N, C-alpha and C positions, 0 to 999 in steps of 0.2 A: 504494500500500500504506500509506504514512504517512498519507494523507488518510483512509483507512478507519479506521485506528487512532484518529486524532484524533476522527473522527465518533463512533465507539463510546464514546470517553472522554466526549465532550460529552453523549451520550445517557445514559450512566450517571450522570454528575453531575446532569443534569436529573432523572432518575428518583430519585436519592437526595434531592434537594431537595424533590421532590414528596412522597415518602414522609415526610420530616421534617415538612413542613407538615401532612400528614394526621394524623400522630402528635400534633402539638401541638393540632390541632383536636379530636381525640378526647379528649385529655387534658383540655382545657377543658370539654368536654361531661360527662366523667366527674366532674370537680370540681363542676360545677353540680348534677348528679344527687345527688352525695354530700351537698352542702349542703342540698338540698331534703329528702332523706331524714332527715338529722340534725334539721332543723327539725320535720318531722312527728313524729319520735320524741319530741322535746322537748315538743311540744304535747300529746302523749298521756301524758306523764309516764313514758315508757319509756326504759330504758337498755340499750344493746346491749353485751354483753360477749363478746369473742372466746373467752374461756376456757370459756364455756358450750358452745362448739362442740366442745370436747374431751370424750371420754368420762371419767367420774370416775376410772377407773384411770389414764388418761394424766395427769390433773391431779396425782394422788398421785405418779406417777413423776417429775414435774418437779422435785420437791424432792431426789430422790436422784441424778438424772442429772447428768453434767457439762454445763457450759453449752452446748457444741457439740451434744451429743445432745439436750438440751432444746429448743434452737432448731429442730433438725431435726424433732423430734416435733411441735412446734407447726406448722411449715410443712407437714408431711404432712397434718395434720388440718384446717388452716384455709385453706391456699393462700396464706398471707401471704408477703411478701417477707422477706429476711434481716433487714433493720433493724427492720421492724415486729415480727417474731417475737422478736428480741432485746429490744426495748422491753417487749413483753408478758411475756416471761419475767422480766425484771428487776422489773417492777411486781408480778408474782405473788409472786416470792420476797420482795420488800420487804413486801407486805401480809401474807404468811404469817409472816414474822419478827415483824411488829408484833403479830399475834394470838397469838403463842406466849408 
């Protein structure tokens, strides 16, 4: 019985290590694709702005919403992670304050 439990633990550890290595490999591929896409956009003189993904009404709401709600709104419309959405919201509020 103990041998079976140990074997299952070894298999689970091996599976976790395999999944971690696959995750790191996919992360590396994603980073390379992102770098290539950024290079192509730069060569064409294009700039990608996540805020363009938001409807105009949502962009206007960002200035009135609490930070938590603004971050949630950005995440819902763009699929960004928590930290990226916070950075985007902070940049948007800073740009808007500078234009006012």
